[in-house]
VOBA-1610 file (N, C-alpha, C; in pm, whole numbers, padded with zeros to 5 digits, always signed):
BEGIN
Met-05833+00134+13428Met-05739+00241+13397Met-05760+00362+13488Gln-05887+00384+13530Gln-05917+00501+13612Gln-05839+00495+13743His-05838+00378+13807His-05770+00366+13936His-05619+00374+13920Leu-05566+00323+13808Leu-05423+00338+13782Leu-05387+00486+13772Ser-05467+00561+13700Ser-05440+00705+13685Ser-05444+00777+13818Glu-05540+00741+13902Glu-05553+00804+14033Glu-05432+00773+14121Leu-05385+00648+14114Leu-05271+00608+14196Leu-05142+00676+14151Leu-05124+00688+14020Leu-05000+00743+13966Leu-04976+00888+14006Val-05081+00964+14031Val-05064+01107+14060Val-05056+01139+14209Ile-05058+01036+14293Ile-05049+01061+14438Ile-04906+01104+14473Asp-04893+01218+14535Asp-04761+01269+14572Asp-04702+01188+14689Asn-04568+01174+14687Asn-04493+01110+14796Asn-04541+00967+14826Ser-04591+00899+14724Ser-04635+00760+14741Ser-04534+00665+14681Gln-04476+00578+14766Gln-04382+00478+14716Gln-04452+00377+14625Ile-04580+00350+14657Ile-04656+00258+14571Ile-04673+00318+14433Ala-04702+00449+14428Ala-04718+00516+14298Ala-04587+00514+14220Lys-04474+00536+14289Lys-04344+00534+14222Lys-04313+00395+14169Phe-04345+00291+14249Phe-04321+00154+14205Phe-04407+00121+14083Leu-04534+00164+14087Leu-04624+00138+13974Leu-04572+00205+13848Arg-04529+00332+13859Arg-04478+00404+13742Arg-04356+00332+13685Ser-04266+00289+13773Ser-04146+00218+13729Ser-04183+00088+13658Ser-04279+00014+13715Ser-04321-00114+13657Ser-04386-00093+13520Leu-04466+00012+13507Leu-04531+00040+13379Leu-04430+00081+13273His-04328+00157+13314His-04220+00191+13220His-04149+00064+13172Gly-04124-00029+13267Gly-04059-00154+13230Gly-04144-00236+13135Leu-04276-00241+13160Leu-04367-00313+13072Leu-04369-00251+12933Glu-04372-00118+12928Glu-04373-00047+12800Glu-04247-00080+12719Ala-04130-00077+12786Ala-04004-00106+12716Ala-04001-00250+12666Ser-04049-00344+12747Ser-04048-00485+12708Ser-04140-00511+12589Leu-04258-00448+12590Leu-04352-00465+12478Leu-04293-00410+12349Lys-04229-00295+12357Lys-04168-00236+12237Lys-04059-00326+12181Lys-03976-00379+12270Lys-03866-00464+12225Lys-03919-00592+12162Thr-04022-00651+12223Thr-04080-00774+12170Thr-04144-00749+12034Gln-04208-00633+12018Gln-04265-00596+11889Gln-04159-00591+11780Glu-04042-00535+11816Glu-03933-00525+11718Glu-03887-00664+11674Gln-03888-00758+11767Gln-03840-00893+11736Gln-03942-00974+11656Phe-04071-00946+11679Phe-04177-01023+11612Phe-04274-00928+11541Pro-04228-00865+11433Pro-04310-00764+11364Pro-04438-00820+11302Gln-04441-00951+11275Gln-04559-01012+11213Gln-04651-01078+11315Asp-04626-01057+11443Asp-04708-01120+11546Asp-04854-01077+11534Pro-04950-01169+11548Pro-05092-01133+11534Pro-05142-01037+11642Gly-05065-01022+11747Gly-05108-00930+11852Gly-05056-00788+11836Thr-04989-00759+11723Thr-04925-00629+11704Thr-05023-00512+11714Asp-05137-00523+11646Asp-05232-00411+11644Asp-05285-00380+11783Ile-05322-00485+11857Ile-05371-00464+11993Ile-05259-00411+12082Cys-05137-00461+12058Cys-05023-00415+12137Cys-05001-00266+12119Asn-05018-00216+11997Asn-05005-00071+11972Asn-05105+00008+12056Lys-05225-00045+12071Lys-05327+00022+12151Lys-05290+00019+12300Val-05236-00096+12343Val-05191-00106+12482Val-05080-00006+12510Leu-04984+00005+12415Leu-04873+00099+12431Leu-04925+00243+12437Gln-05027+00273+12357Gln-05085+00408+12360Gln-05150+00435+12495Glu-05218+00333+12549Glu-05281+00349+12681Glu-05175+00371+12790Leu-05064+00295+12780Leu-04955+00314+12876Leu-04895+00453+12865Gln-04877+00500+12740Gln-04820+00633+12719Gln-04912+00740+12778Asn-05042+00722+12761Asn-05137+00818+12816Asn-05132+00819+12968Leu-05110+00701+13027Leu-05101+00692+13173Leu-04974+00759+13225Leu-04862+00731+13157Leu-04732+00775+13206Leu-04698+00918+13167Gln-04755+00967+13058Gln-04725+01102+13011Gln-04854+01176+12979Pro-04938+01200+13079Pro-05065+01268+13053Pro-05041+01411+13008Ser-05132+01461+12926Ser-05121+01599+12877Ser-05143+01695+12992Ser-05056+01794+12999Ser-05067+01891+13109Ser-05169+01999+13081Ser-05207+02019+12958Ser-05306+02121+12923Ser-05360+02091+12785Asp-05467+02160+12751Asp-05523+02142+12617Asp-05424+02179+12511Asn-05335+02274+12541Asn-05235+02314+12442Asn-05142+02201+12408Ala-05114+02115+12510Ala-05021+02006+12486Ala-05078+01904+12389Thr-05213+01895+12384Thr-05274+01798+12295Thr-05318+01859+12163Asn-05311+01989+12155Asn-05357+02055+12033Asn-05251+02146+11973Gln-05126+02101+11978Gln-05019+02181+11919Gln-05037+02186+11768Ser-04992+02294+11710Ser-05014+02314+11567Ser-04947+02206+11485Gln-05015+02165+11379Gln-04965+02056+11298Gln-04838+02092+11225Asp-04813+02217+11201Asp-04692+02253+11127Asp-04568+02247+11215Thr-04584+02228+11348Thr-04466+02218+11434Thr-04433+02076+11475Leu-04539+01990+11492Leu-04511+01855+11539Leu-04565+01747+11447Ala-04683+01765+11393Ala-04746+01658+11318Ala-04686+01645+11179Ile-04683+01521+11131Ile-04635+01493+10997Ile-04747+01426+10920Pro-04786+01474+10805Pro-04890+01408+10727Pro-04853+01262+10704Lys-04952+01176+10710Lys-04926+01033+10700Lys-04853+00996+10572Glu-04888+01063+10462Glu-04826+01023+10337Glu-04680+01058+10330His-04631+01144+10421His-04491+01184+10421His-04416+01133+10543Ser-04486+01067+10636Ser-04419+01023+10758Ser-04330+00904+10731Ser-04222+00893+10811Ser-04129+00781+10798Ser-04050+00770+10926Leu-03981+00658+10946Leu-03896+00640+11064Leu-03790+00747+11069Glu-03738+00784+10953Glu-03633+00886+10948Glu-03687+01019+10998Asp-03813+01052+10960Asp-03873+01177+11007Asp-03890+01174+11159Thr-03936+01058+11212Thr-03956+01046+11357Thr-03825+01064+11431Gln-03719+01001+11380Gln-03588+01015+11443Gln-03540+01159+11438His-03570+01229+11329His-03528+01368+11315His-03595+01455+11420Ile-03726+01430+11442Ile-03799+01507+11543Ile-03741+01482+11681Lys-03716+01354+11713Lys-03660+01321+11844Lys-03524+01386+11863Ser-03445+01388+11756Ser-03312+01447+11765Ser-03321+01595+11795Glu-03417+01664+11729Glu-03432+01808+11753Glu-03478+01837+11895Gln-03559+01747+11953Gln-03613+01771+12085Gln-03515+01734+12196Leu-03413+01656+12167Leu-03322+01606+12268Leu-03234+01718+12324Lys-03246+01744+12453Lys-03167+01847+12518Lys-03032+01794+12566Leu-03023+01664+12584Leu-02899+01602+12631Leu-02817+01546+12516Ser-02826+01609+12401Ser-02753+01560+12284Ser-02602+01562+12306Ser-02553+01663+12380Ser-02408+01669+12406Ser-02364+01552+12493Leu-02448+01510+12588Leu-02417+01393+12671Leu-02424+01267+12587Gln-02522+01259+12501Gln-02533+01143+12412Gln-02410+01130+12323Asp-02362+01243+12271Asp-02243+01241+12186Asp-02118+01201+12264Ala-02108+01250+12389Ala-01988+01223+12469Ala-01982+01079+12517Phe-02096+01024+12556Phe-02100+00888+12611Phe-02107+00790+12495Asp-01996+00777+12426Asp-01988+00699+12302Asp-01867+00606+12311Pro-01886+00475+12297Pro-01773+00382+12309Pro-01663+00406+12205Glu-01698+00470+12094Glu-01597+00498+11993Glu-01508+00615+12033Lys-01553+00695+12129Lys-01477+00811+12173Lys-01407+00788+12307Asp-01446+00685+12380Asp-01388+00658+12512Asp-01358+00508+12521Lys-01231+00473+12522Lys-01191+00332+12524Lys-01237+00262+12652Asp-01247+00337+12762Asp-01292+00275+12887Asp-01435+00224+12874Leu-01518+00296+12800Leu-01658+00255+12786Leu-01669+00122+12713Ile-01600+00108+12605Ile-01609-00017+12529Ile-01539-00131+12604Lys-01437-00097+12683Lys-01367-00200+12762Lys-01458-00260+12867Tyr-01533-00175+12936Tyr-01615-00224+13047Tyr-01761-00251+13010Leu-01809-00189+12902Leu-01950-00201+12866Leu-01973-00275+12735Gly-01865-00297+12657Gly-01884-00354+12525Gly-01934-00247+12430Asn-01967-00285+12310Asn-02017-00189+12211Asn-02165-00164+12233Phe-02209-00042+12217Phe-02350-00009+12236Phe-02382+00119+12160Gln-02511+00144+12143Gln-02558+00267+12080Gln-02670+00325+12163Leu-02677+00458+12168Leu-02783+00528+12238Leu-02860+00611+12136Gln-02967+00555+12086Gln-03042+00621+11979Gln-03191+00621+12010Asn-03260+00720+11953Asn-03405+00730+11960Asn-03458+00727+12104Leu-03389+00801+12191Leu-03429+00808+12331Leu-03470+00950+12367Gln-03569+00963+12453Gln-03602+01093+12508Gln-03502+01125+12619Asp-03501+01251+12661Asp-03401+01295+12760Asp-03405+01212+12887Ser-03525+01187+12941Ser-03536+01110+13066Ser-03487+00967+13047Glu-03517+00908+12930Glu-03471+00772+12901Glu-03319+00768+12886Leu-03264+00868+12819Leu-03120+00874+12797Leu-03047+00888+12930Trp-03099+00975+13018Trp-03037+00995+13149Trp-03036+00864+13228Glu-03148+00794+13231Glu-03155+00669+13306Glu-03061+00564+13246Lys-03061+00552+13114Lys-02980+00448+13049Lys-02831+00472+13074Ile-02787+00598+13065Ile-02646+00628+13088Ile-02611+00606+13235Gln-02697+00650+13325Gln-02670+00628+13468Gln-02663+00480+13501His-02748+00400+13438His-02742+00255+13461His-02612+00196+13410Lys-02562+00246+13298Lys-02435+00196+13245Lys-02319+00238+13336Ile-02328+00358+13392Ile-02224+00406+13483Ile-02212+00314+13605Leu-02321+00252+13646Leu-02319+00162+13762Leu-02234+00038+13737Arg-02197+00013+13613Arg-02116-00105+13578Arg-01968-00070+13568Leu-01932+00057+13578Leu-01795+00101+13562Leu-01721+00101+13696Pro-01586+00086+13696Pro-01508+00100+13819Pro-01537+00234+13886Lys-01530+00238+14018Lys-01574+00356+14093Lys-01513+00486+14045Glu-01381+00486+14024Glu-01314+00611+13984Glu-01366+00661+13850Ile-01378+00572+13753Ile-01429+00610+13621Ile-01576+00649+13632Ala-01650+00576+13714Ala-01792+00605+13732Ala-01813+00745+13791Asn-01733+00780+13892Asn-01747+00913+13954Asn-01717+01024+13854Thr-01615+01001+13769Thr-01580+01100+13667Thr-01695+01119+13570Trp-01754+01008+13526Trp-01864+01018+13430Trp-01991+01075+13493Arg-02014+01044+13620Arg-02132+01097+13686Arg-02124+01249+13696Gln-02004+01301+13728Gln-01985+01446+13736Gln-01996+01510+13597Arg-01939+01444+13499Arg-01944+01498+13363Arg-02086+01501+13310Ala-02163+01395+13339Ala-02303+01389+13294Ala-02385+01502+13356Leu-02362+01527+13485Leu-02436+01633+13553Leu-02398+01770+13496Lys-02270+01790+13468Lys-02225+01917+13411Lys-02291+01942+13275Leu-02296+01840+13191Leu-02358+01855+13059Leu-02509+01877+13072Ala-02570+01816+13172Ala-02713+01839+13195Ala-02737+01983+13241Gln-02648+02034+13325Gln-02661+02173+13372Gln-02643+02272+13258Glu-02556+02238+13163Glu-02539+02324+13045Glu-02666+02326+12961Ala-02750+02224+12977Ala-02879+02220+12907Ala-02991+02278+12992Gln-02952+02355+13096Gln-03046+02424+13185Gln-03124+02330+13275Ala-03067+02214+13305Ala-03129+02122+13401Ala-03056+02133+13534Glu-03120+02089+13641Glu-03061+02092+13774Glu-03068+01953+13837Glu-02968+01926+13922Glu-02969+01799+13995Glu-03087+01795+14091Asp-03152+01678+14100Asp-03270+01667+14185Asp-03275+01527+14246Ile-03278+01519+14378Ile-03290+01389+14445Ile-03423+01377+14520Ser-03506+01482+14513Ser-03630+01484+14591Ser-03732+01383+14540Glu-03724+01348+14412Glu-03821+01255+14354Glu-03759+01119+14321Asn-03644+01089+14382Asn-03578+00961+14354Asn-03669+00843+14384Leu-03669+00745+14295Leu-03733+00618+14324Leu-03651+00549+14432Gln-03717+00495+14532Gln-03646+00437+14647Gln-03659+00285+14648Leu-03544+00219+14661Leu-03539+00074+14671Leu-03508+00036+14816Pro-03562-00074+14865Pro-03544-00111+15007Pro-03402-00156+15037Phe-03349-00106+15149Phe-03215-00147+15191Phe-03199-00119+15339Arg-03086-00160+15394Arg-03061-00145+15537Arg-02998-00011+15570Lys-02977+00072+15469Lys-02926+00207+15493Lys-02975+00297+15381Asn-02963+00429+15403Asn-03003+00526+15302Asn-02881+00564+15218Glu-02897+00557+15088Glu-02784+00587+15000Glu-02833+00624+14860Glu-02781+00733+14807Glu-02815+00771+14670Glu-02737+00685+14571Ile-02808+00629+14474Ile-02743+00553+14368Ile-02706+00648+14255Tyr-02802+00726+14209Tyr-02773+00836+14116Tyr-02887+00937+14124Ser-02856+01061+14094Ser-02954+01168+14108Ser-03041+01180+13984Gly-03154+01246+14002Gly-03241+01279+13890Gly-03217+01421+13844Leu-03307+01471+13759Leu-03295+01607+13706Leu-03429+01679+13715Lys-03422+01810+13729Lys-03541+01895+13721Lys-03506+02019+13639Gly-03604+02100+13613Gly-03580+02219+13531Gly-03617+02190+13386Ser-03524+02209+13295Ser-03553+02188+13154Ser-03570+02040+13120Ile-03520+01953+13208Ile-03530+01808+13186Ile-03583+01744+13314Gln-03685+01663+13300Gln-03741+01590+13413Gln-03695+01445+13405Ala-03614+01402+13501Ala-03566+01264+13502Ala-03556+01217+13646Gln-03599+01095+13670Gln-03602+01042+13805Gln-03470+00977+13842Gly-03425+01000+13965Gly-03306+00935+14016Gly-03341+00807+14089Leu-03241+00749+14155Leu-03260+00620+14222Leu-03183+00620+14353Ser-03246+00571+14459Ser-03183+00569+14591Ser-03215+00439+14663Leu-03132+00407+14762Leu-03162+00302+14858Leu-03221+00368+14982Ser-03320+00304+15043Ser-03386+00367+15157Ser-03431+00263+15259Glu-03410+00296+15386Glu-03456+00209+15494Glu-03609+00205+15501Lys-03674+00308+15446Lys-03819+00319+15458Lys-03894+00259+15338Ala-03822+00228+15231Ala-03887+00174+15112Ala-03939+00033+15137Ser-04048-00001+15072Ser-04110-00132+15091Ser-04045-00236+15001Leu-04041-00360+15051Leu-03991-00471+14972Leu-04085-00501+14857Asp-04031-00563+14752Asp-04116-00613+14646Asp-04216-00711+14706Leu-04342-00700+14665Leu-04447-00780+14726Leu-04427-00930+14706Gln-04344-00969+14608Gln-04325-01111+14579Gln-04227-01179+14675Val-04154-01103+14754Val-04040-01160+14826Val-04079-01238+14952Leu-04148-01175+15045Leu-04169-01236+15176Leu-04269-01351+15175Gln-04373-01341+15090Gln-04472-01448+15077Gln-04529-01492+15212Gly-04578-01397+15288Gly-04643-01429+15415Gly-04554-01419+15537Asn-04423-01412+15519Asn-04333-01396+15633Asn-04327-01249+15676Arg-04307-01228+15804Arg-04298-01092+15857Arg-04153-01044+15855Tyr-04132-00929+15794Tyr-03997-00874+15784Tyr-03936-00853+15922Glu-04019-00809+16017Glu-03970-00779+16152Glu-03919-00904+16223Asp-03966-01021+16180Asp-03926-01145+16246Asp-03797-01204+16191Leu-03743-01147+16084Leu-03624-01201+16020Leu-03497-01159+16094Ser-03393-01242+16079Ser-03261-01204+16131Ser-03205-01090+16047Glu-03098-01028+16095Glu-03039-00917+16020Glu-02988-00963+15883Asp-02929-01084+15879Asp-02882-01136+15750Asp-02998-01156+15653Leu-03109-01210+15703Leu-03223-01235+15616Leu-03293-01106+15575Lys-03292-01006+15661Lys-03346-00876+15623Lys-03267-00816+15508Leu-03133-00825+15517Leu-03048-00775+15409Leu-03073-00856+15282Leu-03085-00988+15296Leu-03109-01072+15179Leu-03243-01037+15113Ala-03344-01014+15194Ala-03475-00977+15138Ala-03464-00848+15056Cys-03383-00754+15104Cys-03361-00630+15029Cys-03287-00658+14898Leu-03184-00742+14904Leu-03106-00774+14785Leu-03195-00840+14679Val-03279-00932+14722Val-03369-01000+14627Val-03468-00902+14566Ser-03520-00812+14648Ser-03615-00712+14600Ser-03550-00621+14496Ile-03425-00580+14522Ile-03353-00495+14428Ile-03326-00570+14299Cys-03291-00698+14309Cys-03269-00779+14189Cys-03395-00781+14102Ile-03510-00802+14165Ile-03636-00809+14090Ile-03664-00676+14022Tyr-03636-00565+14091Tyr-03656-00433+14029Tyr-03572-00421+13901Phe-03443-00452+13911Phe-03357-00435+13795Phe-03388-00535+13684Val-03432-00654+13719Val-03470-00752+13617Val-03581-00695+13529His-03674-00622+13591His-03783-00561+13515His-03741-00434+13443Arg-03645-00362+13499Arg-03616-00227+13452Arg-03493-00216+13362Glu-03390-00296+13389Glu-03262-00282+13320Glu-03259-00369+13194Arg-03261-00304+13078Arg-03275-00378+12952Arg-03147-00450+12912Asp-03034-00416+12972Asp-02907-00481+12936Asp-02878-00605+13021Leu-02961-00632+13118Leu-02933-00743+13210Leu-02954-00880+13145His-02869-00975+13186His-02880-01115+13148His-02880-01199+13277His-02909-01327+13262His-02885-01417+13374His-02805-01536+13324Ala-02732-01599+13417Ala-02655-01718+13386Ala-02680-01824+13492Leu-02804-01831+13541Leu-02839-01927+13646Leu-02858-02065+13584Glu-02772-02156+13622Glu-02763-02286+13554Glu-02894-02365+13559Thr-02965-02360+13669Thr-03088-02438+13680Thr-03200-02384+13592Val-03186-02261+13546Val-03285-02201+13456Val-03244-02217+13310Tyr-03117-02190+13281Tyr-03062-02211+13146Tyr-02911-02220+13159Lys-02854-02332+13117Lys-02714-02360+13146Lys-02618-02334+13031Phe-02669-02309+12910Phe-02583-02311+12793Phe-02524-02175+12755Asp-02578-02068+12809Asp-02531-01935+12770Asp-02588-01833+12867Thr-02540-01709+12857Thr-02607-01601+12928Thr-02734-01568+12850Met-02842-01539+12922Met-02970-01514+12857Met-03017-01371+12885Ser-03047-01299+12779Ser-03096-01162+12791Ser-03243-01163+12831Phe-03278-01088+12935Phe-03418-01075+12973Phe-03495-00998+12867Asp-03430-00900+12808Asp-03498-00815+12711Asp-03535-00894+12585Ser-03446-00982+12542Ser-03471-01062+12422Ser-03552-01187+12450Asn-03553-01230+12575Asn-03623-01354+12613Asn-03708-01329+12736Pro-03823-01262+12720Pro-03906-01223+12835Pro-03946-01340+12924Glu-03962-01461+12867Glu-04001-01574+12950Glu-03892-01610+13051Gln-03765-01576+13017Gln-03656-01602+13110Gln-03664-01513+13233Arg-03725-01397+13216Arg-03743-01306+13329Arg-03828-01374+13437Thr-03939-01431+13394Thr-04030-01498+13487Thr-03961-01618+13553Lys-03891-01698+13473Lys-03824-01818+13526Lys-03715-01782+13626Tyr-03639-01677+13596Tyr-03532-01637+13688Tyr-03591-01586+13820Ile-03692-01502+13811Ile-03752-01447+13934Ile-03812-01558+14019Glu-03876-01655+13956Glu-03932-01767+14032Glu-03822-01846+14102Ala-03710-01868+14033Ala-03597-01939+14094Ala-03539-01858+14210Leu-03530-01727+14194Leu-03478-01639+14298Leu-03567-01645+14422Lys-03697-01636+14401Lys-03791-01641+14514Lys-03788-01777+14584Glu-03780-01884+14504Glu-03777-02018+14561Glu-03652-02038+14649Arg-03538-01991+14602Arg-03415-02006+14681Arg-03419-01921+14808Phe-03485-01806+14799Phe-03500-01724+14919Phe-03584-01797+15023Gln-03694-01860+14981Gln-03778-01933+15075Gln-03705-02052+15135Arg-03622-02120+15055Arg-03544-02232+15108Arg-03441-02183+15211Thr-03387-02065+15188Thr-03292-02009+15283Thr-03361-01975+15414Leu-03483-01922+15405Leu-03561-01895+15526Leu-03582-02023+15607Lys-03621-02129+15539Lys-03648-02256+15608Lys-03520-02314+15668Ala-03410-02301+15595Ala-03283-02351+15646Ala-03244-02277+15773Glu-03261-02145+15773Glu-03228-02065+15892Glu-03316-02105+16010Glu-03442-02137+15983Glu-03533-02178+16090Glu-03490-02310+16151Ser-03425-02397+16070Ser-03384-02529+16119Ser-03269-02520+16219Gly-03185-02418+16207Gly-03071-02403+16296Gly-02954-02494+16262Asp-02965-02574+16155Asp-02859-02664+16112Asp-02758-02584+16030Ser-02635-02569+16083Ser-02538-02480+16019Ser-02500-02526+15878Leu-02497-02658+15854Leu-02462-02707+15720Leu-02577-02686+15622Met-02700-02706+15668Met-02816-02679+15583Met-02821-02530+15548Val-02791-02448+15648Val-02788-02304+15626Val-02681-02268+15524Leu-02563-02323+15538Leu-02452-02293+15448Leu-02486-02331+15304Lys-02540-02449+15284Lys-02575-02493+15149Lys-02684-02406+15087Ala-02779-02365+15169Ala-02885-02276+15118Ala-02829-02142+15075Trp-02734-02089+15154Trp-02673-01960+15120Trp-02583-01970+14997Ile-02520-02086+14976Ile-02442-02105+14853Ile-02533-02094+14731Asn-02650-02156+14739Asn-02745-02150+14628Asn-02804-02010+14611Met-02829-01944+14724Met-02884-01808+14718Met-02782-01712+14658Asp-02657-01724+14701Asp-02550-01639+14649Asp-02531-01662+14499Glu-02544-01786+14456Glu-02532-01816+14313Glu-02641-01745+14233Ala-02764-01747+14284Ala-02875-01683+14213Ala-02851-01533+14194Ile-02802-01467+14300Ile-02777-01323+14291Ile-02659-01293+14199Asn-02551-01372+14212Asn-02433-01347+14131Asn-02448-01395+13987Ser-02555-01468+13957Ser-02582-01508+13820Ser-02660-01403+13744Leu-02689-01292+13808Leu-02749-01177+13741Leu-02634-01095+13683Val-02618-01094+13552Val-02495-01041+13492Val-02525-00953+13371Phe-02420-00881+13331Phe-02419-00808+13206Phe-02320-00876+13112Val-02324-00837+12986Val-02226-00887+12888Val-02159-00765+12824Pro-02030-00740+12860Pro-01947-00815+12955Pro-01991-00788+13099Pro-01951-00876+13193Pro-01988-00858+13333Pro-01940-00724+13388Ala-02017-00668+13481Ala-01979-00542+13546Ala-01847-00561+13621Asp-01767-00455+13626Asp-01639-00461+13695Asp-01662-00488+13844Ser-01570-00563+13904Ser-01585-00599+14046Ser-01580-00477+14138Asp-01520-00367+14089Asp-01510-00245+14168Asp-01623-00147+14139Ser-01723-00191+14066Ser-01836-00106+14029Ser-01946-00112+14135Trp-02051-00032+14117Trp-02167-00040+14207Trp-02226-00180+14202Trp-02238-00236+14084Trp-02293-00370+14070Trp-02204-00473+14138Gly-02073-00457+14121Gly-01980-00550+14185Gly-01996-00548+14335Glu-02007-00428+14393Glu-02023-00414+14538Glu-02158-00469+14583Phe-02260-00447+14504Phe-02394-00497+14537Phe-02392-00649+14554Lys-02330-00717+14460Lys-02331-00864+14463Lys-02234-00922+14566Lys-02136-00844+14608Lys-02044-00892+14711Lys-02113-00907+14846Gln-02226-00839+14865Gln-02290-00841+14996Gln-02344-00979+15032Ser-02400-01049+14935Ser-02447-01184+14966Ser-02329-01277+14990Arg-02219-01252+14920Arg-02100-01337+14937Arg-02037-01315+15075Arg-02043-01194+15125Arg-01991-01168+15260Arg-02073-01245+15365Ile-02204-01247+15347Ile-02288-01323+15440Ile-02255-01471+15430Leu-02234-01519+15308Leu-02198-01660+15286Leu-02070-01696+15362Ile-01970-01609+15357Ile-01845-01634+15429Ile-01871-01643+15579Gly-01964-01558+15626Gly-02001-01563+15768Gly-02066-01696+15806Lys-02149-01750+15718Lys-02213-01879+15743Lys-02109-01991+15743Ser-02007-01976+15658Ser-01898-02074+15655Ser-01822-02075+15787Lys-01793-01957+15839Lys-01723-01947+15968Lys-01804-02009+16081Lys-01936-01990+16074Lys-02024-02048+16177Lys-02016-02199+16175Ala-02016-02258+16054Ala-02006-02404+16042Ala-01871-02454+16093Lys-01764-02378+16067Lys-01630-02416+16115Lys-01625-02414+16267Glu-01692-02318+16328Glu-01695-02308+16474Glu-01762-02430+16537Glu-01845-02498+16458Glu-01911-02619+16506Glu-01832-02744+16466Asp-01703-02721+16431Asp-01609-02830+16401Asp-01638-02904+16270His-01705-02838+16177His-01722-02896+16044His-01602-02856+15958Asp-01561-02945+15869Asp-01450-02919+15778Asp-01507-02848+15655Val-01488-02717+15650Val-01551-02637+15544Val-01447-02550+15474Arg-01454-02549+15342Arg-01370-02458+15263Arg-01458-02393+15157Ile-01456-02262+15152Ile-01528-02185+15050Ile-01426-02103+14973Gln-01431-02109+14840Gln-01336-02033+14758Gln-01408-01963+14644Glu-01394-01832+14640Glu-01443-01755+14525Glu-01340-01771+14412Leu-01386-01813+14297Leu-01296-01843+14187Leu-01265-01717+14106Ser-01134-01690+14090Ser-01091-01570+14018Ser-00953-01594+13958Gly-00904-01495+13882Gly-00770-01505+13826Gly-00767-01579+13693Val-00658-01650+13669Val-00639-01721+13543Val-00731-01843+13540Tyr-00809-01855+13434Tyr-00908-01962+13425Tyr-00843-02101+13433Ala-00729-02118+13369Ala-00662-02249+13370Ala-00625-02293+13511Asp-00600-02196+13600Asp-00559-02229+13736Asp-00674-02278+13823Ile-00796-02238+13790Ile-00910-02275+13874Ile-01006-02371+13803His-00970-02410+13683His-01060-02492+13603His-01101-02620+13675Asn-01008-02682+13747Asn-01039-02809+13814Asn-01132-02791+13933Leu-01154-02668+13978Leu-01247-02640+14088Leu-01385-02599+14039Ser-01402-02595+13907Ser-01527-02550+13849Ser-01591-02659+13765Ser-01717-02638+13733Ser-01793-02738+13658Ser-01763-02730+13509Gly-01816-02825+13435Gly-01798-02824+13290Gly-01893-02731+13220Ser-01978-02658+13296Ser-02076-02568+13235Ser-02035-02422+13249Asn-01905-02397+13264Asn-01857-02259+13265Asn-01890-02192+13132Leu-01900-02059+13134Leu-01939-01985+13015Leu-01824-01899+12966Ala-01796-01905+12836Ala-01688-01826+12776Ala-01747-01709+12698Leu-01687-01591+12714Leu-01726-01472+12639Leu-01611-01425+12552Lys-01644-01352+12449Lys-01541-01297+12361Lys-01530-01145+12375Val-01592-01090+12478Val-01588-00946+12502Val-01549-00920+12648Gly-01488-00803+12672Gly-01455-00760+12808Gly-01342-00840+12870Gly-01285-00784+12975Gly-01185-00855+13053Gly-01056-00887+12978Ile-00976-00973+13038Ile-00847-01014+12982Ile-00860-01157+12932Pro-00819-01185+12807Pro-00829-01322+12754Pro-00766-01424+12848Gly-00839-01531+12876Gly-00788-01637+12961Gly-00814-01618+13109Glu-00880-01505+13148Glu-00906-01481+13290Glu-01055-01487+13322Val-01084-01517+13449Val-01221-01522+13498Val-01279-01381+13501Gln-01401-01366+13451Gln-01469-01236+13453Gln-01570-01225+13567Ala-01629-01339+13604Ala-01727-01338+13713Ala-01737-01477+13773Cys-01743-01483+13906Cys-01764-01610+13976Cys-01913-01622+14004Leu-01979-01708+13932Leu-02123-01725+13949Leu-02155-01808+14073Arg-02077-01915+14094Arg-02097-02002+14209Arg-01962-02037+14270Val-01951-02023+14400Val-01825-02051+14469Val-01797-02201+14469Tyr-01669-02234+14480Tyr-01630-02374+14505Tyr-01645-02399+14655Ala-01698-02515+14690Ala-01715-02547+14832Ala-01677-02693+14858Arg-01611-02715+14974Arg-01588-02849+15025Arg-01645-02852+15166Ile-01743-02938+15185Ile-01812-02945+15314Ile-01803-03088+15366Asn-01719-03109+15468Asn-01697-03243+15525Asn-01665-03345+15416Gln-01567-03315+15335Gln-01515-03402+15229Gln-01608-03411+15107Glu-01725-03349+15113Glu-01813-03345+14996Glu-01780-03220+14915Lys-01756-03238+14785Lys-01715-03126+14701Lys-01832-03073+14617Phe-01840-02940+14607Phe-01939-02872+14525Phe-01863-02780+14431Leu-01861-02815+14303Leu-01783-02738+14206Leu-01843-02600+14182Gly-01754-02504+14159Gly-01798-02368+14130Gly-01834-02352+13983Arg-01867-02230+13945Arg-01902-02200+13805Arg-01864-02055+13776Val-01807-02031+13660Val-01758-01897+13628Val-01794-01857+13485Ile-01781-01727+13462Ile-01775-01671+13326Ile-01631-01627+13304Tyr-01573-01665+13193Tyr-01435-01625+13166Tyr-01421-01574+13023Arg-01317-01497+13002Arg-01288-01444+12869Arg-01212-01549+12789Ser-01270-01585+12677Ser-01205-01683+12591Ser-01071-01632+12543Ser-00974-01722+12537Ser-00840-01683+12489Ser-00829-01689+12337Lys-00933-01740+12272Lys-00931-01753+12125Lys-00982-01625+12060
//
């Protein structure tokens, strides 16, 4: 624990920022698992682990912070209850006006694109991150409106926009995803950066400098996927080779997190080997599988195609189209089709393992294309989609 504490307080360290983010994700996962299995024999030890994590992530700034008067914060054990704890959190919340505004019952667009949800028992920094993450699933115009409104409400709470401490994810360009806050509220933002390091699990001994531009971008995409799999509690996967019968929540099924990441890394390594072979058809098939893995990272309902998430996942599909063109230039008969529109119209191009949802989108229409339809020299590869049930 001593070395973790030393690392966490290093200024301007991307490793320290990554560690803090990972510990926050671990803390959230442990809490959620505790809620699901209240009688688990590991509960008591887990409480101690959570306390150690809290001490690491939120160290006391002074003796006063640890010795506040009992009549202001502490509740005698015989009178304490969940209701009392919620009351204290509610009183301390500075972003209560934002919490009240960002409510699916008050904004039809929110429930249309995000489904039903509740934002309860969150600290200001947690609330800011959770709302910003949800905004990333909204169409750009609606997202921009909400991002401006959220910042205005934060400023009314005496907070200021801050991008200086943004957590940085690796990418081929620098771009702010959302800003953080300083002043009365301390909350970290998120950015893409050319200087940020890849997740250590991605390259597995390969040198980033030796990769092609397409593979460098793919390595960044995979690294970002791994970050959100650990951090974003609303994320699901629909990767058929891992679980074919439904979308699976990482938060509710932690073992699926490990299985999905392993599948993602394995497909990345296969794509590397395919590129090394120089065989355009082997390359194309590898990229179809890689694109499926990235596009099988979904929300329920799926993020809008015009959202930040929609744009993020389109990047692997653009590279895939480029690989298809390369194969055609070598006189191969290739057809790649992203499946969209009315489900009945594309059903014959998709597999029997398509997934139906009862939320989001338009009944009877495709909500997300998980795997493209492909015909390669008369060999057919069926696509796979998520669609809105018409029932």
